[in-house]
C-alpha positions in Angstrom: 52.3 -28.8 27.4 49.7 -26.4 28.6 47.9 -24.4 25.9 47.0 -21.5 28.2 49.3 -19.8 30.6 49.0 -16.7 32.8 51.7 -14.1 33.6 51.3 -11.5 36.3 53.0 -9.3 38.9 50.0 -9.8 41.2 49.1 -12.7 43.4 45.4 -12.5 42.6 46.2 -14.1 39.2 46.6 -17.4 41.1 42.8 -17.8 40.8 43.5 -19.3 37.3 45.3 -22.2 38.9 42.0 -23.5 40.2 40.9 -24.1 36.6 44.1 -25.8 35.6 46.0 -22.8 34.0 49.7 -22.6 34.7 50.4 -19.2 36.4 53.7 -17.4 36.6 54.0 -14.6 39.2 57.0 -12.3 39.7 57.5 -8.7 40.7 60.4 -8.7 38.2 58.9 -8.0 34.8 62.1 -9.3 33.0 61.6 -12.7 34.6 58.0 -12.7 33.3 59.1 -11.8 29.9 61.6 -14.7 29.8 58.8 -17.1 30.8 56.6 -15.6 28.1 59.3 -16.1 25.5 59.8 -19.7 26.7 56.1 -20.4 26.5 55.9 -19.1 22.9 58.8 -21.4 21.8 56.7 -24.2 23.3 53.7 -23.2 21.2 51.3 -22.0 23.9 48.1 -20.9 22.2 46.7 -18.4 24.7 48.6 -16.1 27.1 46.8 -14.2 29.8 49.0 -11.2 30.4 48.8 -8.7 33.3 48.0 -5.3 31.8 50.8 -3.9 34.0 53.3 -5.7 31.9 51.5 -5.4 28.5 53.6 -2.4 27.4 56.8 -4.3 28.1 55.9 -7.0 25.5 54.7 -4.9 22.6 57.6 -6.1 20.4 56.9 -9.7 21.2 53.2 -9.3 20.4 54.0 -7.5 17.1 55.9 -10.6 15.9 52.6 -12.5 15.9 50.3 -9.9 14.4 49.7 -11.8 11.2 49.2 -15.1 13.0 46.0 -16.6 14.5 48.0 -17.8 17.5 49.1 -17.1 20.1 46.4 -15.0 21.5 47.5 -12.4 24.0 44.7 -11.4 26.4 45.5 -8.5 28.7 43.7 -8.7 32.1 43.6 -6.1 34.9 45.1 -7.9 37.9 46.0 -4.7 39.6 44.0 -2.4 41.8 42.9 0.1 39.1 40.7 -0.9 36.2 41.2 0.7 32.8 39.4 0.2 29.5 42.7 -0.9 27.9 42.3 -4.6 28.7 38.8 -4.8 27.2 39.9 -3.0 24.0 43.0 -5.3 23.7 40.8 -8.4 24.3 38.3 -7.3 21.7 41.1 -6.9 19.1 42.6 -10.3 20.0 39.3 -12.1 19.7 38.5 -10.4 16.4 42.0 -11.5 15.1 41.5 -15.1 16.2 37.9 -15.6 14.9 37.8 -13.0 12.1 34.6 -11.2 13.3 33.7 -8.6 15.9 31.8 -10.0 18.9 31.3 -6.7 20.7 
């Protein structure tokens, strides 16, 4: 079982395969959501999520709000960069380690 997995609608997420992270890419967000749910049932610890699909999994993430794991890290794999990913990452790290690092 892999402890870190990546889910994206963009091919540039494949870069994570070079460091041994399993990557799921699909233009169909519903397919990605099913892979995310399956990964959670297999106790994956860290999920790298394309920020383009982040809003589609809010309910899934909320189920784990009181847990240390899994950690959902939103990453900007698309063409435009927003501050949303950085803010979400900061919250996820704070939740996991209990202190602010930024």
